[in-house]
N, C-alpha and C positions, 0 to 999 in steps of 0.2 A: 017383355020380361021385366021383373021388378025385384030389387034386392034392398036389404037394409043392413047397415054396418054401424059398429060402435067404435072399433079400433082400426088403426092403419093396417094391421094384419088382416082384419076382415075385408078391407078395401082391396088389398092385394089378392086375396082369395076370390073376390068377385071378378077381378081382372083375369085371373086364371080361367075361371068358368067362361067368361066372354071370349078370351083368346082361343079357347078350345073350339069355339064355333066359327071363328073367322077363317076366311079362305083368301087365296091370292086374288088381288084385284080389288079387295074391299077397301072402301074409304069410310072412315069413322070420324064423325063430328062429335067432339067432346065438349059439352057445356058444363059450366059450374063456376061459382065465385072463386076468388083467390083463396087458396088454402083449403078448398073443399075436398081435395084428394085426387085430383086429375092425374098427376104424375105418379102417384102411388098405384092407381088403377093400371096405368100403362106399365108399370114395373111387373105387375102380375101377368099382364098379356105377354110381355117380353119373356118372362120366365117360362111360361107354357110353350112359347115358340122356340125355346132353346137358345135364346140370346145369352152369350157368355159375359158380355161387357156389363158394367154397372150402368144402369139407365138413370137418367135424371132429366129434369125439366130443361128443354132447350130454349129457355127465355132469352138468353143472350146470344146464342148461336143461331136462333131461329129454327134450325132443323138438325136433328140427329138421325143418322142412318146406321142400323144395326144389322149384321148378318144373323140369320136364323140357322137352325139345323134341320129344317123341314125341306123335303124335296120340292113341294109345290109352292112354297113361300120362301123366297131367297132373301128378302129384306123386310125389315120393319122400319118405317119412316115415321118419326115423331116430330110434329111441327107445332110450334107455339107462335101464334101470330099476335100475341099481346103487344109486342113492341113494333109490330109492322107499321111502317109508315104509309105504304101504298102497295098495290099489287106488284109493282116492279120489283120491290124487295124480295118478294117470294119467287118471282120469275128469275131473279139474279142468282138464287141459290140452287136453281135447277129442279124445282119441284116437278115439272112436266116429265122429266126423265123417269120419275117414280110413279107419279099419279096415273100414268097411262100404261103401266107395266102390270101385267096379270100375275106376275110372280112377286109383287110387293103388296104390303098392307100399309096404308097411309092413315095416320091418326092426327087429326087437327084439333089443337086446343084453341079456344076462342074463334071458332069458325065463322062467327058473324062478321068478322073482318075480311073474309074472302069475297072476291067479286065473282069468281067462277069456280065451279066444281065439275068434274067429269060428268058430262051430260048423259052418257049411255048406261050409267049405273046409279041406282038409287042408293045414296049413302045411308049408313047405319048411324042413327042418332042416339047418343048416350048423355043423359042429364044427371047431374049430381046436385041434389038439393039438401040444404041443412035442415034437419028436423029440430035440433037443439045444438049446444056446444060440441057434443061428441058424436051424435047420431046423424047418419046420412041416409037418404033414400036415393037409389040409383035406378033409373028407368032406361031400358034399352029398347029402341024402336027399330024395326027392320031386321032384327036378329032372332033367329029361331033355331031349334035343334036341327032343322033341315037346311039352314043357311049355308 
């Protein structure tokens, strides 16, 4: 799947479209440069999953966990590994509790810093590329309307 955006609202709407296709147990690897709109995309995903809290980048907290209002998806877990020193930091915040739970969706920003990912499930990869100052191209691999 491929999308193009111009405004932050467009990015949020793409997040809503992607979020509607996610299911419990999904692991999403989110790639993009600083400021490309990763957290805005996650806001759209959170909104479609019925998250009531305000979502934001977990850059300093490493991981934010949100309750959803979906029966088959209990939690949305947003992880930002940008400031991750090593895999132990991620283990210390308890990511395994969520990553192996079929009632959770885990979204990882800066996934290239991860040493392991759940082996029995192929992750969904989403890349955000700058086309110019305002426009972005979003490519979602491993995601389809039958996902």
